[in-house]
C-alpha positions, 0 to 999 in steps of 0.5 A: 975785496979790498984790493978791489975797493982800493983800486977803485978809489984810485980810479973811477968813482962809479966803479967803486960804487959797483964794488960796494953794491956787489959786496953789499948784495953778497952780504945780505945773501950770506944773511939770508942763507944764515937765517934760513939755516937757523929756521931749519935747525930750530925746527929739528930742535922743536920738532922732538918727535917726528910726524908721519903722513898716511893715507886716511883709507890706509889707516883705517884699513890697517886699524880694522885689520889689526884691532880685531886681534885686540884683547878684552880681558882687564886682566891684561889691560895694555893688550886693549890697545893697538901699538903704534909704532912711528919710525922713519917712512913707516907706521906699524900697527900691532896688536894681540890678545896672547892667543893671535897677534896681528901686525900691519905696516904702512909706508909714511912721509915722515919728518925729522925728529926722534921715532916713537911708539904708543899704545892707542885705545882701540875706541879712540881710533875708530873716530879718526877720518878715513878720507884724505890724508892723516898727520901722526904726531906724539906728545910726551905721553900721548898722540894726536891725529890731525886731517884737514883742519880737524885734530883726534887726540887719541887715548893712550894705554899705560903698560909695557907692550909685548916685544912682538918682533922677538915673537916673530924672530923667534918662530920655528921654521915652516915645515908645511905651507897651505894656500886654500880659500878663506872659508875653510874654517867651519862655523860651528865652533869648538876645536878643530882638527886640521891636517896638511901634507902631500895627500891634500888639506882636511879639516875634521876629516873633511877634504878642503881644495888646498895646495900644499908643500912640505911634509905633513902637520897635524894641528888643533885650533879653537875654531873661533879664534882661527875664524877671527884671524881668517876674517881679517885678512884680504882676498879670498886666499890665504897662505898658512905656514905651519911650524909644529903642532905647538907653534904659532901658525902664520896666516897672510892673503896669499896676494898681499902679505901687508897683513901678518897674523899668528894664531896659537894652536890648541891641545887636541 
């Protein structure tokens, strides 16, 4: 650059002016680029936690499905909430009362920042609008949800939530898979006996139309607990994965596996 200026000064003055103007423009462009980079870097440090943007309708659906598995006992207050985890482009909702465990994930748009999780009181999640989009943001000890200028402060639940992924990873292999209508659970309560195998499915000795693959299994369930798990599923048909009489049964929609529920059996 200095060589160009020296040459121009020895010759045409107009050329010198053009070179200087071009140099000033380059300096200004470099300054703008540096300012934009500084803003981006500052934003990364300001956004300690990442945010997640999701459909309000999907959020409400996930909360309704999962929160039915939340506990109600004062003996385990941490189970009275829903665990919400924001990691990359996924928001995961999980609840359990020790007899059931339900989890569902939503695809989200996520900003830069640290992944986070909070346990939210079920009641405060029910007040969130079900239209438009929602932005989930963490604070140091809670979370807030923004929608169209309105902000909902979610009531936190203190405690350490069970490691539900370890529970899922520790499930025994499926030995019997059943696809059947969701109305197979009797409504009169009590303990029910479910038999599934090559000869079909029966509940308390009553045949139930179903498709079965695998070996024969006999398991017992509390009818109310199983009915609650079935009620939260999506669609008319369910897929049941049975591992053993003393292992949780996996309940999913036969068409949409977004919601996964574990149901603990009981002794017959």
